[in-house]
Each structure stands twice: as C-alpha cells, then as structure tokens.
MDAnalysis code that builds the backbone (N, CA, C; Angstrom):
import MDAnalysis as mda
import numpy as np

u = mda.Universe.empty(648, n_residues=216, atom_resindex=np.repeat(np.arange(216), 3), trajectory=True)
u.add_TopologyAttr("name", ["N", "CA", "C"] * 216)
u.add_TopologyAttr("resid", np.arange(1, 217))
u.add_TopologyAttr("resname", ["MET", "THR", "ILE", "HIS", "ALA", "ASP", "ALA", "LEU", "LEU", "PHE", "ASP", "ASN", "ASP", "GLY", "THR", "LEU", "VAL", "SER", "SER", "LEU", "ASP", "SER", "VAL", "ARG", "ARG", "CYS", "TRP", "THR", "ARG", "TRP", "ALA", "GLY", "GLU", "TYR", "GLY", "ILE", "THR", "ALA", "GLU", "GLU", "PHE", "GLY", "ARG", "VAL", "GLU", "LEU", "HIS", "GLY", "ARG", "THR", "ALA", "VAL", "GLU", "ILE", "VAL", "ALA", "ASP", "LEU", "LEU", "PRO", "ALA", "HIS", "LEU", "VAL", "PRO", "GLU", "ALA", "VAL", "ALA", "ARG", "VAL", "GLU", "ARG", "LEU", "GLU", "VAL", "GLU", "ASP", "VAL", "PRO", "ARG", "GLY", "GLY", "VAL", "ARG", "LEU", "LEU", "PRO", "GLY", "THR", "ARG", "ASP", "PHE", "LEU", "ASP", "SER", "LEU", "PRO", "ALA", "ASP", "ARG", "TRP", "ALA", "VAL", "VAL", "THR", "SER", "ALA", "THR", "ARG", "ARG", "LEU", "ALA", "GLU", "ALA", "ARG", "LEU", "GLY", "ALA", "VAL", "ASP", "ILE", "ARG", "PRO", "LYS", "ALA", "LEU", "ILE", "CYS", "ALA", "ASP", "ASP", "VAL", "THR", "HIS", "GLY", "LYS", "PRO", "ASP", "PRO", "GLU", "PRO", "TYR", "LEU", "LEU", "ALA", "ALA", "ARG", "GLN", "LEU", "GLY", "VAL", "ASP", "PRO", "ALA", "ARG", "CYS", "VAL", "VAL", "PHE", "GLU", "ASP", "ALA", "PRO", "ALA", "GLY", "LEU", "ARG", "ALA", "GLY", "ARG", "ALA", "ALA", "GLY", "MET", "THR", "THR", "VAL", "ALA", "LEU", "ALA", "THR", "THR", "HIS", "PRO", "ALA", "GLY", "GLU", "LEU", "ASP", "ALA", "ASP", "LEU", "VAL", "VAL", "ARG", "ASP", "LEU", "SER", "ALA", "LEU", "SER", "ALA", "LEU", "ALA", "THR", "ASP", "GLY", "GLY", "VAL", "GLU", "ILE", "SER", "VAL", "ARG", "ASP"])
u.atoms.positions = np.array([
    [-10.356, -10.922, 301.066],
    [-10.744, -12.327, 300.908],
    [-9.804, -13.205, 301.723],
    [-10.363, -14.109, 302.504],
    [-9.571, -15.064, 303.279],
    [-9.990, -16.480, 302.927],
    [-9.013, -17.335, 302.674],
    [-9.265, -18.738, 302.364],
    [-8.759, -19.575, 303.543],
    [-9.584, -20.488, 304.012],
    [-9.208, -21.367, 305.119],
    [-8.902, -22.757, 304.564],
    [-7.797, -23.342, 304.993],
    [-7.376, -24.641, 304.458],
    [-6.660, -25.457, 305.524],
    [-6.603, -26.758, 305.282],
    [-5.798, -27.650, 306.121],
    [-4.426, -27.898, 305.504],
    [-4.330, -27.783, 304.173],
    [-3.054, -28.018, 303.500],
    [-2.971, -27.181, 302.233],
    [-1.744, -26.796, 301.886],
    [-1.480, -25.988, 300.695],
    [-0.595, -26.800, 299.761],
    [-1.002, -26.888, 298.494],
    [-0.303, -27.706, 297.504],
    [0.198, -26.798, 296.389],
    [1.511, -26.795, 296.183],
    [2.131, -25.870, 295.245],
    [2.703, -26.576, 294.025],
    [2.339, -26.102, 292.844],
    [3.133, -26.419, 291.660],
    [4.513, -25.807, 291.893],
    [5.500, -26.214, 291.117],
    [6.841, -25.660, 291.310],
    [7.182, -24.606, 290.256],
    [7.441, -25.051, 289.024],
    [7.893, -24.124, 287.978],
    [6.793, -23.141, 287.608],
    [7.091, -21.859, 287.766],
    [6.118, -20.820, 287.467],
    [5.281, -20.440, 288.666],
    [5.399, -21.202, 289.749],
    [4.656, -20.927, 290.974],
    [5.609, -20.557, 292.108],
    [6.528, -21.455, 292.441],
    [7.541, -21.174, 293.458],
    [8.824, -20.635, 292.846],
    [9.202, -21.207, 291.719],
    [10.443, -20.810, 291.044],
    [10.161, -20.545, 289.569],
    [11.121, -19.898, 288.935],
    [11.062, -19.739, 287.483],
    [12.236, -20.469, 286.850],
    [11.924, -21.327, 285.911],
    [12.967, -22.015, 285.146],
    [12.675, -21.887, 283.651],
    [11.870, -20.878, 283.279],
    [11.424, -20.762, 281.891],
    [12.587, -20.619, 280.915],
    [13.593, -19.817, 281.285],
    [14.742, -19.653, 280.376],
    [15.455, -20.980, 280.169],
    [15.605, -21.730, 281.252],
    [16.245, -23.035, 281.168],
    [15.425, -23.983, 280.312],
    [14.111, -23.988, 280.533],
    [13.227, -24.868, 279.754],
    [13.352, -24.564, 278.265],
    [13.335, -23.284, 277.924],
    [13.450, -22.906, 276.506],
    [14.788, -23.363, 275.927],
    [15.864, -23.107, 276.666],
    [17.188, -23.511, 276.189],
    [17.264, -25.015, 275.952],
    [16.856, -25.768, 276.963],
    [17.021, -27.221, 276.910],
    [16.091, -27.879, 275.901],
    [14.832, -27.454, 275.879],
    [13.902, -28.074, 274.946],
    [14.192, -27.676, 273.504],
    [14.689, -26.465, 273.275],
    [15.065, -26.054, 271.919],
    [16.238, -26.897, 271.428],
    [17.221, -27.095, 272.299],
    [18.356, -27.951, 271.933],
    [17.892, -29.378, 271.680],
    [17.028, -29.875, 272.551],
    [16.510, -31.236, 272.416],
    [15.761, -31.401, 271.093],
    [14.907, -30.441, 270.767],
    [14.134, -30.527, 269.524],
    [15.062, -30.568, 268.313],
    [16.133, -29.768, 268.354],
    [17.097, -29.790, 267.256],
    [17.772, -31.136, 267.117],
    [18.098, -31.746, 268.237],
    [18.762, -33.053, 268.204],
    [17.862, -34.134, 267.608],
    [16.553, -33.994, 267.809],
    [15.620, -35.008, 267.316],
    [14.916, -34.595, 266.018],
    [15.389, -33.518, 265.405],
    [14.870, -33.117, 264.097],
    [13.437, -32.630, 264.105],
    [12.996, -32.068, 265.222],
    [11.633, -31.556, 265.340],
    [11.618, -30.092, 264.913],
    [10.757, -29.747, 263.992],
    [10.714, -28.383, 263.477],
    [10.058, -27.449, 264.493],
    [10.320, -26.154, 264.322],
    [9.714, -25.151, 265.201],
    [8.192, -25.196, 265.106],
    [7.676, -25.462, 263.897],
    [6.224, -25.538, 263.711],
    [5.634, -26.714, 264.483],
    [6.280, -27.876, 264.388],
    [5.811, -29.056, 265.123],
    [5.869, -28.809, 266.632],
    [6.952, -28.210, 267.066],
    [7.158, -27.947, 268.481],
    [6.130, -26.943, 269.007],
    [5.809, -25.959, 268.188],
    [4.878, -24.914, 268.594],
    [3.448, -25.387, 268.761],
    [3.117, -26.529, 268.187],
    [1.748, -27.045, 268.287],
    [1.492, -27.801, 269.586],
    [2.540, -28.053, 270.360],
    [2.425, -28.886, 271.557],
    [2.395, -28.014, 272.809],
    [1.444, -28.277, 273.690],
    [1.386, -27.575, 274.969],
    [2.496, -28.102, 275.872],
    [3.342, -27.201, 276.361],
    [4.481, -27.608, 277.168],
    [4.239, -27.424, 278.660],
    [3.787, -26.240, 279.051],
    [3.810, -25.865, 280.459],
    [2.785, -26.654, 281.277],
    [3.257, -27.197, 282.394],
    [2.371, -27.910, 283.311],
    [2.160, -29.373, 282.979],
    [2.843, -29.875, 281.940],
    [2.685, -31.274, 281.551],
    [3.993, -32.022, 281.789],
    [3.893, -33.355, 281.904],
    [5.090, -34.157, 282.105],
    [5.870, -34.267, 280.798],
    [7.178, -34.474, 280.940],
    [8.032, -34.599, 279.766],
    [7.629, -35.788, 278.904],
    [7.235, -36.884, 279.544],
    [6.886, -38.072, 278.761],
    [5.652, -37.810, 277.895],
    [4.692, -37.024, 278.393],
    [3.507, -36.702, 277.602],
    [3.866, -35.791, 276.425],
    [4.737, -34.825, 276.687],
    [5.162, -33.905, 275.625],
    [5.918, -34.665, 274.538],
    [6.874, -35.478, 274.959],
    [7.689, -36.229, 273.997],
    [6.821, -37.193, 273.191],
    [5.849, -37.813, 273.850],
    [4.964, -38.754, 273.160],
    [4.132, -38.069, 272.081],
    [3.891, -36.768, 272.244],
    [3.162, -36.014, 271.216],
    [4.030, -35.716, 269.997],
    [5.347, -35.863, 270.161],
    [6.267, -35.409, 269.114],
    [7.044, -36.532, 268.424],
    [7.185, -37.675, 269.090],
    [8.049, -38.728, 268.561],
    [7.347, -40.084, 268.569],
    [7.799, -41.023, 267.730],
    [7.272, -42.394, 267.773],
    [7.507, -43.034, 269.139],
    [6.631, -43.947, 269.509],
    [6.653, -44.538, 270.845],
    [7.998, -45.178, 271.197],
    [8.654, -45.804, 270.207],
    [9.897, -46.517, 270.526],
    [11.044, -45.576, 270.894],
    [10.911, -44.298, 270.548],
    [11.958, -43.326, 270.869],
    [11.714, -42.585, 272.180],
    [10.512, -42.715, 272.732],
    [10.115, -41.888, 273.873],
    [11.006, -42.078, 275.103],
    [11.285, -43.308, 275.568],
    [12.107, -43.448, 276.786],
    [13.471, -42.786, 276.669],
    [14.151, -43.023, 275.551],
    [15.478, -42.443, 275.346],
    [15.395, -40.915, 275.268],
    [14.369, -40.404, 274.579],
    [14.230, -38.966, 274.394],
    [13.871, -38.253, 275.695],
    [13.057, -38.886, 276.523],
    [12.711, -38.304, 277.829],
    [13.953, -38.241, 278.715],
    [14.746, -39.301, 278.706],
    [15.980, -39.316, 279.497],
    [16.932, -38.219, 279.036],
    [16.969, -37.980, 277.733],
    [17.867, -36.948, 277.201],
    [17.451, -35.549, 277.655],
    [16.168, -35.214, 277.558],
    [15.751, -33.863, 277.946],
    [15.877, -33.676, 279.456],
    [15.639, -34.732, 280.239],
    [15.845, -34.633, 281.683],
    [17.307, -34.328, 281.992],
    [18.220, -35.012, 281.304],
    [19.646, -34.786, 281.534],
    [20.035, -33.347, 281.192],
    [19.521, -32.839, 280.068],
    [19.814, -31.461, 279.675],
    [19.336, -30.476, 280.732],
    [18.111, -30.691, 281.254],
    [17.552, -29.756, 282.226],
    [18.266, -29.829, 283.575],
    [18.602, -31.024, 284.023],
    [19.334, -31.159, 285.286],
    [20.699, -30.492, 285.183],
    [21.382, -30.698, 284.064],
    [22.707, -30.106, 283.882],
    [22.643, -28.585, 283.776],
    [21.480, -28.054, 283.394],
    [21.345, -26.610, 283.237],
    [21.098, -25.899, 284.568],
    [20.675, -26.623, 285.607],
    [20.342, -26.000, 286.897],
    [21.512, -25.208, 287.477],
    [22.731, -25.768, 287.544],
    [23.838, -24.994, 288.135],
    [24.258, -23.791, 287.277],
    [23.785, -23.713, 286.074],
    [24.142, -22.597, 285.184],
    [23.153, -21.438, 285.307],
    [22.446, -21.381, 286.417],
    [21.459, -20.322, 286.590],
    [20.114, -20.695, 286.021],
    [19.816, -21.990, 285.990],
    [18.590, -22.459, 285.365],
    [17.343, -22.315, 286.215],
    [17.469, -21.777, 287.429],
    [16.292, -21.646, 288.294],
    [16.487, -20.459, 289.233],
    [15.384, -19.740, 289.523],
    [15.424, -18.634, 290.497],
    [14.093, -18.595, 291.234],
    [14.122, -18.108, 292.457],
    [12.911, -17.971, 293.249],
    [12.029, -16.875, 292.674],
    [10.728, -17.090, 292.687],
    [9.782, -16.056, 292.289],
    [9.436, -15.179, 293.502],
    [8.976, -13.947, 293.264],
    [8.690, -13.030, 294.377],
    [7.709, -13.639, 295.380],
    [8.042, -13.472, 296.654],
    [7.157, -13.902, 297.730],
    [7.306, -15.340, 298.155],
    [8.006, -16.148, 297.383],
    [8.078, -17.587, 297.678],
    [8.684, -17.867, 299.043],
    [9.856, -17.301, 299.306],
    [10.555, -17.616, 300.551],
    [9.722, -17.232, 301.777],
    [9.224, -16.012, 301.807],
    [8.459, -15.558, 302.971],
    [7.181, -16.376, 303.159],
    [6.515, -16.694, 302.057],
    [5.259, -17.429, 302.160],
    [5.499, -18.836, 302.705],
    [6.470, -19.545, 302.153],
    [6.748, -20.907, 302.627],
    [7.251, -20.904, 304.069],
    [8.055, -19.896, 304.425],
    [8.586, -19.837, 305.792],
    [7.486, -19.628, 306.828],
    [6.333, -19.126, 306.389],
    [5.234, -18.880, 307.329],
    [4.378, -20.125, 307.553],
    [4.697, -21.220, 306.855],
    [3.865, -22.434, 306.919],
    [4.532, -23.537, 307.730],
    [3.770, -24.270, 308.537],
    [4.314, -25.474, 309.178],
    [4.684, -26.505, 308.105],
    [5.761, -27.226, 308.317],
    [6.276, -28.147, 307.301],
    [5.287, -29.229, 306.910],
    [4.409, -29.613, 307.857],
    [3.467, -30.692, 307.559],
    [2.159, -30.195, 306.963],
    [2.114, -28.902, 306.587],
    [0.892, -28.321, 306.034],
    [0.995, -28.020, 304.550],
    [2.140, -28.366, 303.920],
    [2.263, -28.042, 302.499],
    [3.090, -29.094, 301.762],
    [2.873, -29.129, 300.451],
    [3.584, -30.067, 299.577],
    [3.830, -29.396, 298.238],
    [4.825, -29.908, 297.528],
    [5.078, -29.489, 296.149],
    [4.597, -30.595, 295.228],
    [3.833, -30.211, 294.214],
    [3.255, -31.168, 293.262],
    [3.660, -30.714, 291.870],
    [4.616, -31.401, 291.278],
    [5.211, -30.940, 290.030],
    [5.110, -31.984, 288.920],
    [5.102, -31.507, 287.685],
    [5.098, -32.410, 286.528],
    [6.508, -32.850, 286.145],
    [7.518, -32.302, 286.825],
    [8.906, -32.700, 286.566],
    [9.193, -34.062, 287.181],
    [10.242, -34.710, 286.700],
    [10.693, -35.947, 287.340],
    [11.278, -35.609, 288.709],
    [11.413, -36.625, 289.563],
    [11.968, -36.379, 290.899],
    [13.403, -35.862, 290.812],
    [14.175, -36.426, 289.933],
    [15.574, -35.986, 289.807],
    [15.649, -34.505, 289.456],
    [14.824, -34.072, 288.509],
    [14.846, -32.673, 288.090],
    [14.239, -31.769, 289.157],
    [13.137, -32.201, 289.748],
    [12.491, -31.388, 290.783],
    [13.423, -31.170, 291.967],
    [14.099, -32.217, 292.419],
    [14.997, -32.076, 293.555],
    [16.186, -31.195, 293.216],
    [16.644, -31.249, 291.966],
    [17.755, -30.383, 291.561],
    [17.330, -28.921, 291.588],
    [16.158, -28.623, 291.038],
    [15.696, -27.230, 290.998],
    [15.360, -26.708, 292.392],
    [14.653, -27.490, 293.191],
    [14.305, -27.051, 294.540],
    [15.548, -26.914, 295.412],
    [16.468, -27.845, 295.281],
    [17.693, -27.777, 296.072],
    [18.535, -26.560, 295.743],
    [18.496, -26.133, 294.483],
    [19.295, -24.977, 294.056],
    [18.853, -23.693, 294.739],
    [17.585, -23.637, 295.164],
    [17.071, -22.435, 295.844],
    [16.714, -22.740, 297.302],
    [17.204, -23.874, 297.806],
    [17.048, -24.263, 299.207],
    [15.586, -24.371, 299.633],
    [14.772, -24.996, 298.793],
    [13.407, -25.356, 299.178],
    [13.385, -26.865, 299.375],
    [13.001, -27.297, 300.573],
    [13.052, -28.727, 300.888],
    [11.718, -29.173, 301.486],
    [10.744, -29.448, 300.620],
    [9.427, -29.836, 301.124],
    [9.446, -31.204, 301.791],
    [8.619, -31.349, 302.805],
    [8.485, -32.639, 303.468],
    [7.784, -33.626, 302.540],
    [6.862, -33.117, 301.728],
    [6.125, -33.957, 300.779],
    [6.347, -33.417, 299.370],
    [6.752, -34.300, 298.456],
    [7.029, -33.920, 297.074],
    [6.441, -34.976, 296.149],
    [5.480, -34.560, 295.327],
    [4.865, -35.441, 294.343],
    [5.402, -35.071, 292.970],
    [5.956, -36.070, 292.259],
    [6.587, -35.827, 290.961],
    [5.961, -36.709, 289.880],
    [6.418, -36.507, 288.648],
    [5.906, -37.288, 287.531],
    [6.107, -38.785, 287.757],
    [7.195, -39.151, 288.436],
    [7.497, -40.557, 288.687],
    [6.462, -41.240, 289.579],
    [5.707, -40.445, 290.335],
    [4.815, -40.998, 291.353],
    [3.407, -41.290, 290.859],
    [3.071, -40.846, 289.645],
    [1.684, -40.946, 289.182],
    [1.604, -41.642, 287.826],
    [0.430, -42.149, 287.543],
    [0.162, -42.741, 286.238],
    [-0.301, -41.685, 285.249],
    [-1.105, -40.742, 285.751],
    [-1.643, -39.679, 284.900],
    [-1.237, -38.330, 285.482],
    [-0.566, -37.515, 284.649],
    [-0.152, -36.193, 285.098],
    [-1.249, -35.163, 284.918],
    [-0.974, -33.932, 285.363],
    [-1.907, -32.825, 285.168],
    [-2.217, -32.693, 283.671],
    [-3.472, -32.419, 283.290],
    [-4.603, -31.922, 284.069],
    [-5.420, -32.985, 284.808],
    [-4.976, -34.225, 284.820],
    [-5.653, -35.239, 285.630],
    [-5.471, -34.879, 287.113],
    [-6.463, -35.129, 287.944],
    [-6.346, -34.774, 289.372],
    [-5.436, -35.683, 290.185],
    [-4.963, -36.785, 289.599],
    [-4.201, -37.773, 290.379],
    [-3.055, -37.169, 291.193],
    [-2.206, -36.294, 290.637],
    [-1.090, -35.779, 291.448],
    [-1.549, -35.043, 292.704],
    [-2.590, -34.221, 292.572],
    [-3.049, -33.464, 293.732],
    [-3.775, -34.351, 294.740],
    [-4.510, -35.324, 294.280],
    [-5.165, -36.252, 295.199],
    [-4.139, -37.078, 295.972],
    [-3.051, -37.455, 295.297],
    [-1.987, -38.199, 295.968],
    [-1.330, -37.338, 297.049],
    [-1.113, -36.060, 296.755],
    [-0.517, -35.158, 297.748],
    [-1.411, -35.029, 298.965],
    [-2.721, -34.903, 298.753],
    [-3.652, -34.807, 299.879],
    [-3.590, -36.063, 300.737],
    [-3.507, -37.235, 300.085],
    [-3.416, -38.497, 300.838],
    [-2.133, -38.537, 301.664],
    [-1.023, -38.116, 301.065],
    [0.254, -38.148, 301.786],
    [0.228, -37.249, 303.020],
    [-0.473, -36.117, 302.912],
    [-0.562, -35.200, 304.040],
    [-1.689, -35.565, 304.997],
    [-2.523, -36.540, 304.611],
    [-3.629, -36.961, 305.455],
    [-4.726, -35.927, 305.574],
    [-5.009, -35.245, 304.465],
    [-5.959, -34.134, 304.460],
    [-7.068, -34.406, 303.452],
    [-8.280, -34.028, 303.788],
    [-9.419, -34.099, 302.878],
    [-9.146, -33.188, 301.677],
    [-9.256, -33.693, 300.436],
    [-9.015, -32.843, 299.271],
    [-9.811, -31.538, 299.293],
    [-11.017, -31.577, 299.820],
    [-11.851, -30.369, 299.863],
    [-11.272, -29.304, 300.779],
    [-10.307, -29.695, 301.631],
    [-9.672, -28.741, 302.545],
    [-8.273, -28.357, 302.087],
    [-7.988, -28.606, 300.812],
    [-6.691, -28.244, 300.233],
    [-6.840, -27.050, 299.296],
    [-5.780, -26.253, 299.223],
    [-5.707, -25.152, 298.264],
    [-4.543, -25.421, 297.328],
    [-4.816, -25.341, 296.033],
    [-3.813, -25.552, 294.993],
    [-3.327, -24.198, 294.476],
    [-2.011, -24.038, 294.385],
    [-1.399, -22.823, 293.828],
    [-0.743, -23.196, 292.502],
    [-1.173, -22.557, 291.434],
    [-0.737, -22.938, 290.089],
    [-0.601, -21.708, 289.193],
    [0.260, -21.824, 288.197],
    [0.371, -20.776, 287.173],
    [-0.131, -21.240, 285.816],
    [-0.359, -22.540, 285.647],
    [-0.688, -23.097, 284.338],
    [-2.130, -23.580, 284.280],
    [-2.813, -23.345, 283.161],
    [-4.188, -23.835, 283.017],
    [-4.330, -25.331, 283.275],
    [-3.369, -26.141, 282.818],
    [-3.452, -27.592, 283.027],
    [-3.446, -27.926, 284.513],
    [-2.629, -27.243, 285.284],
    [-2.566, -27.488, 286.712],
    [-3.820, -27.038, 287.437],
    [-4.375, -25.904, 287.006],
    [-5.616, -25.423, 287.608],
    [-6.764, -26.386, 287.328],
    [-6.791, -26.949, 286.113],
    [-7.822, -27.943, 285.808],
    [-7.668, -29.157, 286.715],
    [-6.426, -29.549, 286.978],
    [-6.178, -30.691, 287.865],
    [-6.681, -30.407, 289.273],
    [-6.410, -29.203, 289.764],
    [-6.852, -28.843, 291.100],
    [-8.370, -28.820, 291.216],
    [-9.029, -28.249, 290.209],
    [-10.496, -28.217, 290.232],
    [-11.070, -29.624, 290.178],
    [-10.492, -30.469, 289.321],
    [-10.979, -31.846, 289.192],
    [-10.796, -32.630, 290.486],
    [-9.810, -32.217, 291.299],
    [-9.576, -32.882, 292.580],
    [-10.518, -32.361, 293.662],
    [-11.342, -31.368, 293.327],
    [-12.280, -30.817, 294.297],
    [-11.647, -29.835, 295.255],
    [-10.557, -29.215, 294.845],
    [-9.798, -28.311, 295.709],
    [-10.020, -26.852, 295.329],
    [-9.796, -25.955, 296.270],
    [-9.801, -24.524, 295.990],
    [-8.549, -24.199, 295.179],
    [-8.677, -23.300, 294.201],
    [-7.546, -22.997, 293.328],
    [-7.167, -21.524, 293.414],
    [-5.867, -21.280, 293.487],
    [-5.306, -19.927, 293.443],
    [-4.351, -19.880, 292.260],
    [-4.609, -18.975, 291.329],
    [-3.776, -18.847, 290.137],
    [-2.787, -17.698, 290.307],
    [-1.558, -17.924, 289.872],
    [-0.519, -16.900, 289.880],
    [-0.250, -16.493, 288.437],
    [-0.375, -15.210, 288.149],
    [-0.224, -14.728, 286.773],
    [1.248, -14.449, 286.466],
    [2.063, -15.487, 286.610],
    [3.508, -15.354, 286.390],
    [3.929, -15.784, 284.989],
    [3.166, -16.692, 284.390],
    [3.525, -17.177, 283.048],
    [2.393, -17.036, 282.042],
    [1.178, -16.782, 282.528],
    [0.017, -16.601, 281.657],
    [-0.725, -15.337, 282.077],
    [-1.365, -14.643, 281.128],
    [-2.182, -13.484, 281.499],
    [-3.307, -13.906, 282.440],
    [-3.655, -13.008, 283.368],
    [-4.687, -13.322, 284.353],
    [-5.991, -13.750, 283.694],
    [-6.313, -13.168, 282.536],
    [-7.557, -13.499, 281.848],
    [-7.621, -14.919, 281.337],
    [-6.471, -15.599, 281.241],
    [-6.440, -16.984, 280.769],
    [-6.525, -17.993, 281.918],
    [-6.599, -17.495, 283.152],
    [-6.517, -18.369, 284.316],
    [-7.870, -18.467, 285.009],
    [-8.406, -19.673, 285.057],
    [-9.708, -19.938, 285.670],
    [-9.471, -20.498, 287.063],
    [-9.699, -19.668, 288.087],
    [-9.421, -20.091, 289.461],
    [-10.334, -19.350, 290.422],
    [-10.366, -19.829, 291.673],
    [-11.160, -19.155, 292.696],
    [-10.576, -17.792, 293.045],
    [-9.264, -17.670, 292.899],
    [-8.570, -16.413, 293.173],
    [-7.398, -16.302, 292.217],
    [-7.189, -15.118, 291.641],
    [-6.055, -14.876, 290.747],
    [-5.245, -13.711, 291.307],
    [-3.935, -13.915, 291.506],
    [-3.037, -12.866, 291.989],
    [-1.790, -12.865, 291.118],
    [-0.956, -11.826, 291.295],
    [0.226, -11.707, 290.426],
    [1.288, -12.760, 290.762],
    [1.520, -12.993, 292.061],
    [2.479, -13.996, 292.537],
    [2.282, -14.139, 294.042],
    [3.103, -14.932, 294.700],
    [2.906, -15.196, 296.128],
    [3.156, -13.976, 297.008],
    [3.829, -12.948, 296.487],
    [4.042, -11.744, 297.283],
    [2.734, -11.005, 297.549],
    [1.683, -11.335, 296.802],
    [0.379, -10.698, 296.996],
    [-0.420, -11.350, 298.121],
    [0.133, -12.427, 298.717],
    [-0.600, -13.197, 299.719],
    [0.168, -13.283, 301.032],
    [-0.572, -13.501, 302.103],
    [0.032, -13.819, 303.393],
    [-0.652, -15.067, 303.935],
    [0.056, -15.784, 304.782],
    [-0.493, -16.999, 305.375],
    [-0.291, -16.968, 306.884],
    [-1.303, -17.404, 307.608],
    [-1.248, -17.457, 309.062],
    [-1.630, -18.860, 309.519],
    [-0.693, -19.536, 310.182],
    [-0.964, -20.873, 310.706],
    [-1.706, -20.754, 312.029],
    [-2.809, -21.489, 312.162],
    [-3.606, -21.497, 313.387],
    [-3.828, -22.941, 313.822],
    [-4.444, -23.122, 314.976],
    [-4.763, -24.476, 315.448],
    [-5.724, -25.173, 314.491],
    [-6.518, -24.376, 313.767],
    [-7.505, -24.954, 312.865],
    [-7.041, -25.102, 311.444],
    [-5.780, -24.779, 311.153],
    [-5.269, -24.915, 309.790],
    [-4.457, -23.706, 309.368],
    [-4.695, -23.235, 308.149],
    [-3.969, -22.088, 307.612],
    [-4.973, -21.108, 307.020],
    [-4.781, -19.831, 307.336],
    [-5.604, -18.774, 306.761],
    [-4.775, -18.020, 305.714],
    [-5.280, -17.965, 304.485],
    [-4.582, -17.290, 303.397],
    [-5.347, -16.006, 303.075],
    [-4.634, -14.888, 303.074],
    [-5.269, -13.590, 302.832],
    [-4.542, -12.837, 301.732],
    [-5.287, -11.996, 301.028],
    [-4.694, -11.102, 300.033],
    [-4.186, -9.872, 300.763],
    [-2.953, -9.508, 300.499],
    [-2.383, -8.320, 301.146],
    [-3.068, -7.057, 300.639],
    [-3.164, -6.050, 301.471],
    [-3.753, -4.773, 301.070],
    [-2.853, -4.065, 300.058],
])
C-alpha cells in the first residue's frame, strides 16, 4: 500500500515519542494534590486531549487555570528526568522528509511540547499546540490549522496518530489517517492504515509530494 500526500501531520506523545511514564507520574501526583480519587480520575479520558479539558472534567471552573499551570509545571520538570524517549522509527522517518512537508500537532502546551521535542532533538518547522487553538482534538481545528500553516489542501494531508481522539480529529478534517498501535490495541483504532509504529513505514520525497509505503 502506498499513500501519496503533500504534507504529513504528526501527533507527538505516543506517535513520535513516548512520555507515558512521565504522564502517569505527574498526573498521579497532581491528582493527589487536588484530592481527586483514583475512581474519579479513572473515569476521564486522558490521552490525546488538552490538559485544560481534562482538568475541567475534574475540578470546579475557578480552580482550572491554577491546576492546569501546576500539571504543566510538573510535566516540564519531569522531562530532564527521563520523561521522554523516541519511539521506534521516528528518527529515520522524519529525517527522510523535507522540513516544509511536515508538522507536529499536539494537545500539549507549547512550553511542554518544546521541552519534550527538544529533549530528543526534534525541531519541527511547524508546531501546533494547545495554546494555538480554541478546540482541541477530537475537533479538527488543530489539524486544519497545521494544513493552513503549511499551505496544503487538507485532503492532501496524512495524519499520524496513536489515540482515538486524534484519529477522529484527522478524519473530521478530511485527511487520510494512519494509526500507530503504540498505546492502544490495533482493534481500537479506526484509520485508513494501522501499523505498529513508524518503523513499519518508509517515506520518499518526490517533486509531487511524499510517498508513504509499508515496509515488507
């Protein structure tokens, strides 16, 4: 199978890098500080959503700004402690792409996203973060904004995601979706193509765009 595209749009956590251990550490500590029980915490969908949306599901509105700032601080401070690592295939896949043909589209704040990406030396030319949008994933706004920044028709973009919320956002934006089964079982991922991680794919830049193929 070969997919032809003008631009490739990548989620970050669970797609390019893994920060799951850090997320668990920081959010568990945060929940304890705010008196949120494990049962309450377990009812909230975490992966692929912005911190402000998660916190708003758990706390009264007047506490949300302070609480979001606190969890962001915990996560940023955790990055140098081994809070992020590259997932298989990420480096080779990104190195095969022209810089103006791809973007990172993350539900993290810019401060946190830049800390995590910088820790593994990924420096995208285009980076869309929670700070840049009104509605986060599964709303299509983040991916549509990335397409506009790259000057590409959304229908000619491919979204790479590990989370159902992100895949829904990509589909709603009218984009081709590739799911990576790094954090969810493949059977839970609704996409045009499902692979284990980026090591299962190769990319070839041409005059007409980028060709994405599944490795034999």
